[in-house]
Steps between C-alpha positions, in 0.01 A plus 500: 500500500549347845241241600394538862409159641468626857116476498541124439740446789246376756197445277369143481382527139517717192165507318469654154198544273503608136199573281521349152299536179500339154730680261221490239125469539331359807521122467767275646560127540573374855701199599317168476513179699440137394137388548418849628578761239501856626499537880201721580362547850243711681585719799305754706651760263376332183631264233876443490735321262855369542694647208842360593584248774770517765702221340489666158594839644801345676623378162440841344687677781798275428471545125570875524842408644601289200654623174374247246722628221820456702376211721616676815371727773413853395793738550392660835472155662828351381688352795196335656529127548308259277547160338554480127430174318684412181478207262787426262654833597194708411249670729192288575323659798565653842365523853366845408252371245431146627158456663650321802817710511794311651281188538466473121566150362738662251712607796474208742401198289771500231817291496703797627471452878750772597237747619286236673804367688605852600151569636503167687828594666385850596162383626629198691457687829128541423431125478360474855297728718325821400633653177732790573354756259796731544739226389274412208476867401880536511536205263231623261656847496813343356329284239171666401413826671160514329388209719513735799243722328279254312529200729625149435417140585794261474292185482783250459539254788879533474466860623392481864230250413323743266421743783684806370257770398440872520170670426477791259609831647369688194156403373264664254174455313274699267129527572211667317192648666157558353551249222268416214531228238571615144399217267611480139607234257627414158562222257807318373442496128608222265493658154581168331245269664259679735316177575813292574560274799544742789642227726806501274528876474307546176178692441353820640506507882294763685612591852392726783725737692455622858670819611417750773462869573545647848443815700851468643808282455755505782841340546585423864852442636593381849863499619552333838769724648501308827590179315793668325634628834443164667753334270761667720729576206597850611411853396680495163325185377161606637529833317596318181201264526267795555637694201497196271136439597412864431678478166292196402172676584592826327646331189188288461263793539700723266511265208417130522120491532410309184380188675338340193417591141164639610617629839730794432487742793669821612520715810202729550677715760796505737517190727405574859647357816228422753747381769716636650388861491765737372664274242464518122610251234823649357527571127674237291795728420581544869493126559720433197753755628501365856513124448856442365671651805260329740567162335875565507481578873382143563828381353600137519188402690338492158636202311447646153403267217535125543482292181350151489534274196175319420502150361213273587 
């Protein structure tokens, strides 16, 4: 199946919505925040709840690209650039799964300074004046292409004074509408000493549990097409970035929606594109078939896998 990206050619954004539902029952557990708990808020359209935040969704969109069993990119994405971190010759982590991507301390703060020095050399021209985003994008394409999609902040002063950053081009969140609290609870039983010292983990401990039901749960995705074009990396790379982004969205929606033990969701219908008119999210099979040749077309501009040895 050929994927027609022509409707995206001059569009500023690609907006996608997907209705979700619990795989069993009606209750689900949203994300929580320190000193806040669940993020509920009132709008003119009723009570809303943040089910999954933008930062968490960015991590989940990256996770669908990673083969945990083989500690490598999934097969359709092999050839993309990323940084692999090893310790004593064994895989430790990578820029795909690290929360701060290429700015991870496991990448830049270890004794192996090869990558940091290479970045310093390549970014030397960005030390003064406005940051040339095209130059920065060219460098990131070679070392960690995911940074062009999910953003990056190279906060080290050795790298242009800590001014090198790109915002997310692909962002997402999950929101529920018409929410109601579903209260329940339980007890941790101690069959040996029910009256034991609970401060030390003994004894019976009752607890309450707060979940929610909702009229509607929706996942929202926003791909800034104008930002991808503005990198100035050429048609082949722009097409690759678009298809990789579409792959992330489709792969997540088709299978990786178990956010927490008590938040296991599934698609409730085909995702819909609200902008631009005339485009539909391609099926996963079509994206899997298209990506290898598109990645290959970018050739040596992609630097492949760079390995960093971590020793603190």
